[in-house]
DSSP file (Angstrom, degrees, kcal/mol; ACC not computed):
  #  RESIDUE AA STRUCTURE BP1 BP2  ACC     N-H-->O    O-->H-N    N-H-->O    O-->H-N    TCO  KAPPA ALPHA  PHI   PSI    X-CA   Y-CA   Z-CA
    1    1 A T              0   0    0      0, 0.0    13,-2.6     0, 0.0     2,-0.3   0.000 360.0 360.0 360.0 140.3 -213.2  -55.1  -51.4
    2    2 A K  E     -A   13   0A   0     11,-0.2     2,-0.3     9,-0.0    11,-0.2  -0.827 360.0-158.5-120.9 160.0 -215.2  -53.1  -54.0
    3    3 A Y  E     -A   12   0A   0      9,-2.4     9,-2.4    -2,-0.3     2,-0.5  -0.965  23.2-115.9-133.8 155.4 -215.2  -53.0  -57.8
    4    4 A K  E     -A   11   0A   0     -2,-0.3     7,-0.2     7,-0.2     5,-0.1  -0.768  35.2-113.4 -90.4 131.1 -216.4  -50.3  -60.2
    5    5 A H        -     0   0    0      5,-2.8     5,-0.2    -2,-0.5    -1,-0.0  -0.394  21.6-134.3 -60.2 136.0 -219.3  -51.2  -62.3
    6    6 A P  S    S+     0   0    0      0, 0.0    -1,-0.1     0, 0.0    85,-0.1   0.696  97.8  25.7 -70.8 -16.8 -218.1  -51.4  -66.0
    7    7 A L  S    S+     0   0    0      1,-0.1     2,-0.3     3,-0.1    -2,-0.0   0.675 118.4  45.6-117.3 -25.1 -221.1  -49.4  -67.4
    8    8 A Y  S    S-     0   0    0      2,-0.2     2,-2.1    58,-0.0    -3,-0.2  -0.844  84.0-103.2-127.0 158.7 -222.4  -47.2  -64.6
    9    9 A E  S    S+     0   0    0     -2,-0.3     2,-0.3    -5,-0.1    -5,-0.0  -0.517  81.6 100.7 -80.4  75.9 -221.1  -44.9  -62.0
   10   10 A R        -     0   0    0     -2,-2.1    -5,-2.8    -5,-0.2     2,-0.3  -0.989  58.7-138.2-154.7 153.8 -221.4  -47.1  -59.0
   11   11 A E  E     -A    4   0A   0     -2,-0.3     2,-0.3    -7,-0.2    -7,-0.2  -0.852  20.0-168.4-110.0 149.2 -219.3  -49.3  -56.8
   12   12 A S  E     -A    3   0A   0     -9,-2.4    -9,-2.4    -2,-0.3     2,-0.2  -0.952  25.7-103.2-135.7 155.5 -220.3  -52.7  -55.5
   13   13 A E  E     -A    2   0A   0     -2,-0.3     2,-0.6   -11,-0.2   -11,-0.2  -0.504  27.0-129.4 -74.3 142.9 -219.0  -55.2  -53.0
   14   14 A I        -     0   0    0    -13,-2.6     2,-0.3    -2,-0.2    -1,-0.0  -0.860  37.8-176.3 -88.2 124.5 -217.1  -58.3  -54.2
   15   15 A V        -     0   0    0     -2,-0.6     2,-0.6    17,-0.0    28,-0.0  -0.861  29.9-122.6-123.6 157.3 -218.8  -61.2  -52.4
   16   16 A V        -     0   0    0     -2,-0.3    -2,-0.0     1,-0.1     0, 0.0  -0.886  35.2-148.9 -96.6 124.6 -218.2  -64.9  -52.2
   17   17 A G        -     0   0    0     -2,-0.6     2,-0.1     1,-0.2    -1,-0.1   0.374  19.3 -88.2 -75.3-149.6 -221.3  -66.7  -53.3
   18   18 A G    >   -     0   0    0      4,-0.0     3,-1.7     0, 0.0    -1,-0.2  -0.357  48.7 -73.0-116.2-166.4 -222.6  -70.1  -52.1
   19   19 A D  T 3  S+     0   0    0      1,-0.3    -2,-0.0    -2,-0.1     0, 0.0   0.637 117.2  75.1 -66.5 -14.9 -222.3  -73.8  -52.9
   20   20 A Y  T 3  S+     0   0    0      1,-0.0     2,-0.7    19,-0.0    -1,-0.3   0.565  79.3  83.1 -76.3  -7.8 -224.4  -73.2  -56.1
   21   21 A I    <   +     0   0    0     -3,-1.7     2,-0.3     7,-0.1     5,-0.1  -0.874  60.3 151.2-100.7 114.7 -221.3  -71.6  -57.8
   22   22 A T        -     0   0    0     -2,-0.7     6,-0.6     1,-0.1     3,-0.3  -0.934  55.0-127.8-138.6 160.6 -219.0  -74.3  -59.2
   23   23 A T  S >  S+     0   0    0     -2,-0.3     3,-0.8     4,-0.2    -1,-0.1   0.621 105.6  70.0 -80.9 -13.4 -216.5  -74.7  -62.1
   24   24 A E  T 3  S+     0   0    0      1,-0.2    -1,-0.2     4,-0.0     3,-0.1   0.790 109.2  31.9 -72.5 -27.5 -218.4  -77.8  -63.1
   25   25 A S  T 3  S-     0   0    0     -3,-0.3     2,-0.3     0, 0.0    -1,-0.2  -0.071 137.0 -28.1-120.5  33.8 -221.4  -75.8  -64.3
   26   26 A G  S <  S-     0   0    0     -3,-0.8     4,-0.1     1,-0.1    -5,-0.0  -0.990  93.9 -49.7 155.4-155.1 -219.7  -72.7  -65.5
   27   27 A T        -     0   0    0     -2,-0.3    -4,-0.2     2,-0.3     3,-0.1   0.675  63.0-121.0 -87.8 -19.0 -216.6  -70.6  -64.8
   28   28 A G  S    S+     0   0    0     -6,-0.6     2,-0.5     1,-0.2    -5,-0.2   0.334  90.1  94.9  88.9  -7.1 -216.9  -70.4  -61.0
   29   29 A L        +     0   0    0     -7,-0.1     2,-0.3    -6,-0.1    -2,-0.3  -0.975  53.2 156.5-119.3 117.0 -217.0  -66.6  -61.4
   30   30 A V        -     0   0    0     -2,-0.5     2,-0.3    -3,-0.1   -13,-0.1  -0.900  41.6-114.9-136.9 161.3 -220.5  -65.1  -61.5
   31   31 A H        -     0   0    0     -2,-0.3     2,-0.5     2,-0.0     9,-0.0  -0.692  31.2-132.8 -89.0 154.5 -222.4  -61.9  -60.9
   32   32 A T        -     0   0    0     -2,-0.3     3,-0.1     8,-0.0   -17,-0.0  -0.947  18.8-172.9-112.5 126.4 -225.0  -62.0  -58.1
   33   33 A A    >   -     0   0    0     -2,-0.5     3,-2.7     3,-0.2     8,-0.2  -0.808   3.6-172.5-119.7  87.6 -228.4  -60.6  -58.9
   34   34 A P  T 3  S+     0   0    0      0, 0.0     3,-0.3     0, 0.0    -1,-0.1   0.702  84.8  57.9 -56.7 -20.5 -230.4  -60.5  -55.6
   35   35 A G  T 3  S+     0   0    0     17,-0.6    81,-2.0     1,-0.2     2,-0.1   0.372 104.2  55.7 -88.1   5.6 -233.5  -59.5  -57.5
   36   36 A H  S <  S+     0   0    0     -3,-2.7    -1,-0.2     1,-0.3    -3,-0.2  -0.534 105.1   5.0-143.1  72.0 -233.4  -62.6  -59.7
   37   37 A G     >  -     0   0    0     -3,-0.3     4,-2.5    -2,-0.1    -1,-0.3  -0.243  68.5-102.7 129.3 146.6 -233.4  -66.0  -58.1
   38   38 A V  H  > S+     0   0    0      2,-0.2     4,-2.7     1,-0.2     5,-0.2   0.930 117.1  46.5 -62.6 -49.4 -233.5  -67.6  -54.7
   39   39 A E  H  > S+     0   0    0      1,-0.2     4,-2.4     2,-0.2    -1,-0.2   0.922 115.2  46.4 -63.4 -43.7 -229.8  -68.3  -54.3
   40   40 A D  H  > S+     0   0    0      2,-0.2     4,-2.6     1,-0.2    -1,-0.2   0.891 111.6  52.6 -64.7 -38.4 -228.8  -64.9  -55.4
   41   41 A Y  H  X S+     0   0    0     -4,-2.5     4,-2.4     2,-0.2    -2,-0.2   0.935 110.3  47.5 -60.9 -46.6 -231.4  -63.3  -53.1
   42   42 A Q  H  X S+     0   0    0     -4,-2.7     4,-2.3     1,-0.2    -2,-0.2   0.887 111.9  49.9 -64.1 -38.8 -230.1  -65.3  -50.1
   43   43 A T  H  X S+     0   0    0     -4,-2.4     4,-2.0     2,-0.2    -1,-0.2   0.907 109.6  52.5 -64.2 -41.0 -226.5  -64.3  -51.0
   44   44 A G  H  X>S+     0   0    0     -4,-2.6     5,-2.5     1,-0.2     4,-0.8   0.907 109.6  48.0 -59.9 -43.6 -227.7  -60.7  -51.2
   45   45 A L  H ><5S+     0   0    0     -4,-2.4     3,-0.7     3,-0.2    -1,-0.2   0.926 110.0  53.0 -62.1 -44.2 -229.3  -60.9  -47.7
   46   46 A K  H 3<5S+     0   0    0     -4,-2.3    -1,-0.2     1,-0.2    -2,-0.2   0.874 120.3  32.0 -59.3 -39.6 -226.2  -62.4  -46.3
   47   47 A Y  H 3<5S-     0   0    0     -4,-2.0    -1,-0.2    -5,-0.1    -2,-0.2   0.329 109.3-114.6-104.8   6.3 -223.9  -59.6  -47.6
   48   48 A G  T <<5 +     0   0    0     -4,-0.8    -3,-0.2    -3,-0.7     2,-0.1   0.847  52.7 172.6  67.1  34.7 -226.4  -56.7  -47.4
   49   49 A L      < -     0   0    0     -5,-2.5    -1,-0.2    -6,-0.2     2,-0.1  -0.469  38.2-102.1 -78.1 147.9 -226.5  -56.2  -51.2
   50   50 A E        -     0   0    0     -2,-0.1     2,-0.9     1,-0.1   -15,-0.2  -0.417  33.8-121.3 -66.4 141.5 -229.0  -53.8  -52.7
   51   51 A L        +     0   0    0    -17,-0.1     2,-0.4    -2,-0.1    -1,-0.1  -0.779  37.8 175.0 -90.7 106.4 -232.0  -55.5  -54.3
   52   52 A L        +     0   0    0     -2,-0.9   -17,-0.6     2,-0.0    64,-0.1  -0.918  14.3 168.9-110.4 137.8 -232.2  -54.5  -58.0
   53   53 A S        +     0   0    0     -2,-0.4     2,-1.4   -19,-0.1    11,-0.1  -0.534   2.7 171.6-144.4  73.1 -234.8  -56.0  -60.3
   54   54 A P        +     0   0    0      0, 0.0     8,-2.0     0, 0.0     2,-0.4  -0.154  46.7  99.5 -84.2  45.3 -234.6  -54.0  -63.5
   55   55 A V  B     -B   61   0B   0     -2,-1.4     6,-0.2     6,-0.3     2,-0.1  -0.993  59.7-144.5-132.3 135.0 -237.0  -56.3  -65.5
   56   56 A D    >   -     0   0    0      4,-2.9     3,-1.9    -2,-0.4     6,-0.0  -0.224  39.7 -85.6 -90.6-176.4 -240.7  -55.8  -66.2
   57   57 A D  T 3  S+     0   0    0      1,-0.3    -1,-0.1     2,-0.1    58,-0.0   0.720 127.1  54.9 -62.2 -22.6 -243.5  -58.3  -66.4
   58   58 A A  T 3  S-     0   0    0      2,-0.1    -1,-0.3     3,-0.0     3,-0.1   0.366 120.5-105.2 -93.4   4.3 -242.7  -58.9  -70.1
   59   59 A G  S <  S+     0   0    0     -3,-1.9    15,-2.6     1,-0.3    16,-0.4   0.777  78.8 131.1  78.7  26.4 -239.1  -59.8  -69.4
   60   60 A K  B     -C   73   0C   0     13,-0.2    -4,-2.9    14,-0.1    -1,-0.3  -0.864  63.2 -99.2-115.1 148.5 -237.8  -56.5  -70.8
   61   61 A F  B     -B   55   0B   0     11,-2.8    10,-2.7     8,-0.4    -6,-0.3  -0.312  35.2-149.0 -63.9 144.6 -235.3  -54.2  -69.1
   62   62 A T    >   -     0   0    0     -8,-2.0     3,-2.0     8,-0.2     4,-0.4  -0.488  37.4 -89.1-101.8 177.4 -236.6  -51.2  -67.3
   63   63 A A  G >  S+     0   0    0      1,-0.3     3,-1.5     2,-0.2     4,-0.1   0.762 121.6  73.1 -59.4 -25.6 -235.0  -47.7  -66.9
   64   64 A E  G 3  S+     0   0    0      1,-0.3    -1,-0.3     2,-0.1     3,-0.1   0.755  93.8  54.0 -61.4 -23.2 -233.3  -49.1  -63.7
   65   65 A A  G <  S-     0   0    0     -3,-2.0    -1,-0.3     1,-0.2    -2,-0.2   0.611 130.1 -80.7 -84.3 -13.4 -231.1  -51.1  -66.0
   66   66 A G    X>  -     0   0    0     -3,-1.5     3,-2.0    -4,-0.4     4,-0.8  -0.128  37.0 -93.7 118.8 142.1 -230.0  -48.0  -67.9
   67   67 A E  G >4 S+     0   0    0      1,-0.3     3,-0.6     2,-0.2    -1,-0.1   0.804 120.0  60.7 -57.9 -33.7 -231.6  -45.9  -70.7
   68   68 A D  G 34 S+     0   0    0      1,-0.2    -1,-0.3    -3,-0.1    -2,-0.1   0.651 109.2  43.7 -70.0 -13.6 -229.8  -47.8  -73.5
   69   69 A L  G X4 S+     0   0    0     -3,-2.0     3,-2.3    -7,-0.1    -8,-0.4   0.551  78.3 129.3-107.4 -10.3 -231.4  -51.1  -72.4
   70   70 A V  T << S+     0   0    0     -4,-0.8    -8,-0.2    -3,-0.6     3,-0.1  -0.204  81.2   8.1 -53.4 128.1 -235.0  -50.0  -71.8
   71   71 A G  T 3  S+     0   0    0    -10,-2.7     2,-0.3     1,-0.3    -1,-0.3   0.358  95.7 127.6  85.2  -5.2 -237.5  -52.3  -73.6
   72   72 A K    <   -     0   0    0     -3,-2.3   -11,-2.8   -11,-0.1    -1,-0.3  -0.650  65.8-108.5 -87.1 143.4 -234.9  -54.8  -74.7
   73   73 A S  B > > -C   60   0C   0     -2,-0.3     5,-2.1   -13,-0.2     3,-0.9  -0.464  13.7-141.7 -70.5 134.4 -235.6  -58.5  -73.9
   74   74 A V  T 3 5S+     0   0    0    -15,-2.6    -1,-0.1     1,-0.2   -14,-0.1   0.677 102.2  50.3 -69.1 -15.4 -233.3  -60.0  -71.2
   75   75 A L  T 3 5S+     0   0    0    -16,-0.4    -1,-0.2     3,-0.1   -15,-0.1   0.499 127.2   1.4-100.5  -5.1 -233.2  -63.2  -73.2
   76   76 A S  T X>5S+     0   0    0     -3,-0.9     4,-1.7     3,-0.0     3,-0.8   0.171 128.6  20.3-142.8 -98.1 -232.2  -61.8  -76.6
   77   77 A D  H 3>5S+     0   0    0      1,-0.3     4,-2.1     2,-0.2    -3,-0.1   0.735 118.3  62.3 -63.3 -21.3 -231.5  -58.3  -77.8
   78   78 A G  H 3><S+     0   0    0     -5,-2.1     4,-2.2     2,-0.2    -1,-0.3   0.911 103.4  48.4 -67.3 -42.0 -230.8  -57.1  -74.3
   79   79 A N  H <> S+     0   0    0     -3,-0.8     4,-2.3    -6,-0.6    -2,-0.2   0.928 111.6  50.0 -61.7 -44.8 -227.9  -59.5  -74.0
   80   80 A D  H  X S+     0   0    0     -4,-1.7     4,-2.2     1,-0.2    -2,-0.2   0.903 110.4  50.5 -60.7 -41.3 -226.5  -58.3  -77.4
   81   81 A A  H  X S+     0   0    0     -4,-2.1     4,-2.5     2,-0.2    -1,-0.2   0.901 109.0  50.6 -64.7 -41.4 -226.8  -54.7  -76.2
   82   82 A V  H  X S+     0   0    0     -4,-2.2     4,-2.5     2,-0.2     5,-0.2   0.912 109.5  51.5 -63.6 -41.7 -225.0  -55.4  -73.0
   83   83 A I  H  X S+     0   0    0     -4,-2.3     4,-2.3     1,-0.2    -2,-0.2   0.933 111.7  46.6 -60.0 -46.0 -222.2  -57.1  -74.9
   84   84 A E  H  X S+     0   0    0     -4,-2.2     4,-2.4     1,-0.2    -1,-0.2   0.890 111.8  51.0 -64.2 -39.4 -221.9  -54.1  -77.2
   85   85 A M  H  X S+     0   0    0     -4,-2.5     4,-1.6     2,-0.2    -1,-0.2   0.897 111.0  48.2 -65.1 -39.8 -221.9  -51.6  -74.3
   86   86 A M  H  <>S+     0   0    0     -4,-2.5     5,-2.7     2,-0.2     6,-0.6   0.883 110.7  51.1 -69.4 -37.5 -219.2  -53.6  -72.5
   87   87 A K  H ><5S+     0   0    0     -4,-2.3     3,-1.6     1,-0.2    -2,-0.2   0.947 109.8  50.1 -60.0 -47.9 -217.1  -53.7  -75.7
   88   88 A A  H 3<5S+     0   0    0     -4,-2.4    -1,-0.2     1,-0.3    -2,-0.2   0.823 110.4  50.2 -61.4 -31.8 -217.5  -49.9  -76.1
   89   89 A A  T 3<5S-     0   0    0     -4,-1.6    -1,-0.3    -5,-0.2    -2,-0.2   0.504 111.8-120.8 -83.9  -4.3 -216.4  -49.4  -72.5
   90   90 A G  T < 5S+     0   0    0     -3,-1.6    -3,-0.2    -4,-0.4    -2,-0.1   0.778  82.7 116.8  69.9  25.7 -213.3  -51.6  -73.0
   91   91 A A      < +     0   0    0     -5,-2.7     2,-0.6    -6,-0.2    -4,-0.2   0.283  43.0  94.3-109.9   8.6 -214.6  -53.8  -70.2
   92   92 A L        +     0   0    0     -6,-0.6     3,-0.1    -5,-0.2    -2,-0.0  -0.903  40.3 176.6-110.4 122.9 -215.2  -57.1  -72.2
   93   93 A L        -     0   0    0     -2,-0.6     2,-0.3     1,-0.3    -1,-0.2   0.843  68.4 -11.6 -88.4 -38.0 -212.4  -59.7  -72.2
   94   94 A K        -     0   0    0      2,-0.0     2,-0.5     0, 0.0    -1,-0.3  -0.980  50.5-143.3-163.5 146.2 -214.2  -62.4  -74.2
   95   95 A V        +     0   0    0     -2,-0.3    -3,-0.0    -3,-0.1   -12,-0.0  -0.981  28.5 165.7-115.3 126.4 -217.6  -63.4  -75.6
   96   96 A E        -     0   0    0     -2,-0.5    -2,-0.0     2,-0.0     0, 0.0  -0.978  38.9-113.7-142.1 126.2 -218.3  -67.1  -75.5
   97   97 A P        -     0   0    0      0, 0.0     2,-0.4     0, 0.0    -2,-0.0  -0.320  37.1-178.7 -58.8 137.0 -221.7  -68.7  -76.0
   98   98 A Y        -     0   0    0      2,-0.0     2,-1.2   -72,-0.0    -2,-0.0  -0.976  29.0-129.3-141.8 124.8 -222.9  -70.5  -72.8
   99   99 A G        -     0   0    0     -2,-0.4     2,-0.1     2,-0.0     0, 0.0  -0.608  28.3-149.4 -75.8  98.1 -226.1  -72.4  -72.5
  100  100 A H        -     0   0    0     -2,-1.2     2,-1.4     1,-0.1    -1,-0.0  -0.444  13.2-126.8 -68.5 139.7 -227.7  -70.9  -69.3
  101  101 A K        +     0   0    0     -2,-0.1    -1,-0.1    10,-0.0    -2,-0.0  -0.648  39.5 172.2 -92.7  81.7 -229.8  -73.3  -67.3
  102  102 A Y        -     0   0    0     -2,-1.4     2,-0.2     1,-0.0    11,-0.1  -0.613  37.0-114.1 -83.3 146.9 -233.1  -71.5  -67.0
  103  103 A P        -     0   0    0      0, 0.0     9,-3.3     0, 0.0     2,-0.4  -0.604  36.9-137.7 -72.4 146.3 -236.1  -73.2  -65.5
  104  104 A Y  B     -D  111   0D   0      7,-0.3     2,-0.4    -2,-0.2     3,-0.0  -0.856  10.2-115.9-112.7 144.6 -238.8  -73.5  -68.2
  105  105 A D     >  -     0   0    0      5,-2.8     4,-2.1    -2,-0.4     5,-0.2  -0.610  22.2-141.3 -72.3 129.3 -242.5  -73.0  -68.0
  106  106 A W  T  4 S+     0   0    0     -2,-0.4    -1,-0.1     1,-0.2    -2,-0.0   0.768  96.5  44.6 -68.1 -25.4 -244.2  -76.3  -68.6
  107  107 A R  T  4 S+     0   0    0      1,-0.1    -1,-0.2     3,-0.1    -2,-0.0   0.929 125.8  25.5 -84.3 -48.5 -247.0  -74.7  -70.6
  108  108 A T  T  4 S-     0   0    0      2,-0.2    -2,-0.2     1,-0.0    -1,-0.1   0.655  90.1-136.9 -91.7 -16.1 -245.2  -72.2  -72.9
  109  109 A K     <  +     0   0    0     -4,-2.1    -3,-0.1     1,-0.3     3,-0.0   0.715  62.3 129.9  63.6  21.9 -241.8  -74.0  -72.9
  110  110 A K        -     0   0    0     -5,-0.2    -5,-2.8     1,-0.1    -1,-0.3  -0.743  68.3 -90.0-104.1 154.0 -240.2  -70.6  -72.5
  111  111 A P  B     -D  104   0D   0      0, 0.0     2,-0.5     0, 0.0    -7,-0.3  -0.298  37.6-129.3 -60.7 144.8 -237.6  -69.7  -69.9
  112  112 A T        -     0   0    0     -9,-3.3     2,-0.6    -3,-0.0     0, 0.0  -0.856  16.3-152.8 -96.5 126.4 -238.9  -68.5  -66.5
  113  113 A I        -     0   0    0     -2,-0.5     2,-0.3   -11,-0.1   -76,-0.1  -0.894  11.2-141.0-102.2 120.7 -237.3  -65.2  -65.3
  114  114 A F        +     0   0    0     -2,-0.6     2,-0.4   -78,-0.1   -79,-0.0  -0.626  23.8 179.5 -81.2 136.3 -237.3  -64.8  -61.6
  115  115 A R        -     0   0    0     -2,-0.3     2,-0.5   -79,-0.1   -79,-0.2  -1.000  29.1-127.4-138.0 136.9 -238.0  -61.3  -60.2
  116  116 A A        +     0   0    0    -81,-2.0     2,-0.3    -2,-0.4   -81,-0.1  -0.723  40.5 173.0 -79.0 126.7 -238.2  -60.0  -56.7
  117  117 A T        -     0   0    0     -2,-0.5     2,-0.2     0, 0.0    -2,-0.0  -0.942  39.0 -94.5-133.6 155.4 -241.5  -58.1  -56.4
  118  118 A D        +     0   0    0     -2,-0.3     2,-0.3     1,-0.0     0, 0.0  -0.486  51.1 176.8 -66.1 137.6 -243.4  -56.5  -53.6
  119  119 A Q        -     0   0    0     -2,-0.2     2,-0.3     2,-0.0    -1,-0.0  -0.943  17.9-162.3-139.4 159.9 -245.9  -58.9  -52.1
  120  120 A W        -     0   0    0     -2,-0.3     2,-0.3     2,-0.0    -2,-0.0  -0.987   5.0-159.5-142.0 154.0 -248.4  -59.0  -49.3
  121  121 A F        -     0   0    0     -2,-0.3     2,-0.4     2,-0.0    -2,-0.0  -0.967   2.3-158.5-133.3 146.7 -250.2  -61.8  -47.5
  122  122 A A        -     0   0    0     -2,-0.3     2,-0.4     2,-0.0    -2,-0.0  -0.983  19.0-126.2-128.0 138.8 -253.4  -61.9  -45.5
  123  123 A S        -     0   0    0     -2,-0.4     3,-0.2     1,-0.1     4,-0.0  -0.672  16.6-172.5 -81.0 133.5 -254.4  -64.5  -42.9
  124  124 A V    >>  +     0   0    0     -2,-0.4     3,-1.6     1,-0.1     4,-0.7   0.270  55.9 109.6-103.7   8.1 -257.9  -66.0  -43.5
  125  125 A E  G >4 S+     0   0    0      1,-0.3     3,-0.6     2,-0.2     4,-0.3   0.841  72.7  55.2 -56.2 -37.7 -257.9  -67.8  -40.2
  126  126 A N  G 34 S+     0   0    0      1,-0.2    -1,-0.3    -3,-0.2    -2,-0.1   0.664 124.9  22.0 -74.1 -14.8 -260.6  -65.6  -38.7
  127  127 A F  G <> S+     0   0    0     -3,-1.6     4,-2.4     2,-0.1    -1,-0.2   0.135  86.3 115.9-135.9  21.6 -263.1  -66.2  -41.5
  128  128 A R  H <X S+     0   0    0     -4,-0.7     4,-2.4    -3,-0.6     5,-0.2   0.928  78.7  47.3 -59.1 -49.7 -261.9  -69.5  -43.0
  129  129 A S  H  > S+     0   0    0     -4,-0.3     4,-2.2     1,-0.2    -1,-0.2   0.893 113.2  48.9 -63.7 -39.8 -265.0  -71.5  -42.1
  130  130 A E  H  > S+     0   0    0      2,-0.2     4,-2.2     1,-0.2    -1,-0.2   0.901 111.2  50.2 -65.6 -40.1 -267.3  -68.8  -43.4
  131  131 A A  H  X S+     0   0    0     -4,-2.4     4,-1.1     2,-0.2    -2,-0.2   0.910 111.1  48.3 -64.8 -42.3 -265.4  -68.5  -46.7
  132  132 A L  H  X S+     0   0    0     -4,-2.4     4,-0.6     1,-0.2     3,-0.4   0.896 112.1  49.3 -65.1 -39.6 -265.5  -72.3  -47.2
  133  133 A A  H >< S+     0   0    0     -4,-2.2     3,-1.0     1,-0.2     4,-0.3   0.873 105.3  58.6 -65.9 -36.6 -269.2  -72.3  -46.5
  134  134 A A  H >< S+     0   0    0     -4,-2.2     3,-1.6     1,-0.2     4,-0.4   0.777  91.1  70.6 -65.1 -26.4 -269.8  -69.4  -49.0
  135  135 A I  H >< S+     0   0    0     -4,-1.1     3,-1.2    -3,-0.4    -1,-0.2   0.870  92.0  58.4 -58.1 -36.2 -268.3  -71.5  -51.8
  136  136 A D  T << S+     0   0    0     -3,-1.0    -1,-0.3    -4,-0.6    -2,-0.2   0.666 102.5  54.3 -69.2 -15.2 -271.4  -73.7  -51.7
  137  137 A T  T <  S+     0   0    0     -3,-1.6     2,-0.3    -4,-0.3    -1,-0.2   0.461  85.7 105.3 -96.3  -1.6 -273.6  -70.7  -52.4
  138  138 A V    <   -     0   0    0     -3,-1.2     2,-0.8    -4,-0.4    -3,-0.0  -0.592  66.8-138.1 -83.3 137.0 -271.7  -69.6  -55.5
  139  139 A K        -     0   0    0     -2,-0.3     2,-0.3     4,-0.1    -2,-0.1  -0.861  26.7-150.5 -91.9 108.7 -273.2  -70.2  -59.0
  140  140 A W        -     0   0    0     -2,-0.8     4,-0.1     0, 0.0    -2,-0.0  -0.633   6.3-130.8 -87.0 133.7 -270.2  -71.4  -61.0
  141  141 A I  S    S+     0   0    0     -2,-0.3     2,-0.2     1,-0.2    -2,-0.0  -0.979 100.9  28.6-126.8 117.3 -270.1  -70.7  -64.7
  142  142 A P  S    S-     0   0    0      0, 0.0    -1,-0.2     0, 0.0     0, 0.0   0.623 115.2-110.6 -71.1 163.0 -269.4  -73.1  -66.3
  143  143 A E              0   0    0     -2,-0.2    -2,-0.1     1,-0.1    -4,-0.1  -0.280 360.0 360.0 -62.6 143.1 -270.9  -75.4  -63.8
  144  144 A V              0   0    0     -4,-0.1    -1,-0.1    -3,-0.0    -3,-0.1   0.385 360.0 360.0-113.4 360.0 -268.5  -77.6  -61.8
């Protein structure tokens, strides 16, 4: 089964999520964002969903989210803009404040936004002992 996106010209699959979706911690009906969170990513893999991550390093929407959202914070004015866009499209049934359970950074006390990003890893196994030995030759500033 597919549905039409309320704001953009695209269709998406309706999928059944995982055990993390309950009526005890919300409505039981959620969107899945494979580019933003482990559970959503795993659900995306399971159902072959496209990986979208339209958020930059500063937590602001990119052009991938739509021109009307570029530069808006995903935690504040971006939410307000999406609500207004959905109202204008006649696609909003109700607005109700809901305290989203974001993980928080222990240093800044700000919400942590998960983003899927390209990564690469290298094995150091072939030069591990040399690298560890080289540490002893480094002049550390300040001294350790």
